[in-house]
N, C-alpha and C positions, 0 to 999 in steps of 0.2 A: 504494500499499500503505499502510495506516494502523495500524502495531503498537500496539496499546493493552494494556497489561499486563493491565488489569482485564478485558478480553474475549478475550484469547488462552487456548487450552487450557492447563491448570494444568501439563501435562507441560514446557512451554516457559518458565513463569515462573520455575522454580527453576534455569534453566542460566545459565551465566557471561555468554552473549551472546544474551539472549533474542529481541531484535528481529532479529538476523541469522539466527538459527536458524528462527525463524517464517517469516521473509521468505523465505528460502533454501528452505525447504519449498515454498513457493508456488511460486516460481520452478521448482523440480525438476518440480513436478507440471503446470505449465502452460505451459512453455517451447516445446514442440511446437505449441502452440495460439496463443499470445501473439505480436503485432507490436509491443507496447509494454508498459512497466511505468511506473506513475506513482508516485513514491515521495513520501510527504508528509514534507517535512524537519522539521517542527515536532515529530512525534512523537519523532524520533531526537534532536533537541535537548534534549528533557528529560532525557536521561541525560547532559548535559554532554560533556565530551571523548570520553568512552567511546560516546556516541552516534555522534559522527563516524566513529570507528573502524568501528564495526559498519556504517555507511552505506557507507563506503569497501569494506569487504569485500562487502557486498552487490552494489554495482555491479560489481564485477570479476567476479562469477560469471554476470552476465545476459549471456545470449548476444549477440555482437557484432551479429548481424542483427536484434536487438530495439531499438526506440528507448528511450531512458530520459527519462522526464519529470520534472524536479525542481519538484515542487509546494510553492513557497516562500511562498505567500500567508499573510497574518497577519489573525486575528480576523474572518474572513468569516462563520463559523458558530460556534455554541456550543461545540462540541469544541476548536476553535482557541483560543477565547478561554480555556477551562479550562487547556490544555496550556501556553500561552504563560505563563500566570501561575504555572506550576510552576517554570520555569526562569528567567524574566525577572523 
């Protein structure tokens, strides 16, 4: 999951925890089909400590029968370079 404020629907952008709310909606609507969720850590890091809080909440709602993959690579594609530049 790559929660990008610029690309997510506007109804999520104004929420207190937009990344968690958006991604949890994805989980709620796909958990009966999914075997794994790949979460792009860099997007959450753009929010600073608040991003880690939202990430932790997200991980807790993913069904335990699903794998959780932490995508923590850096600067491999243009969007990663952009978002890493926001926080670092």
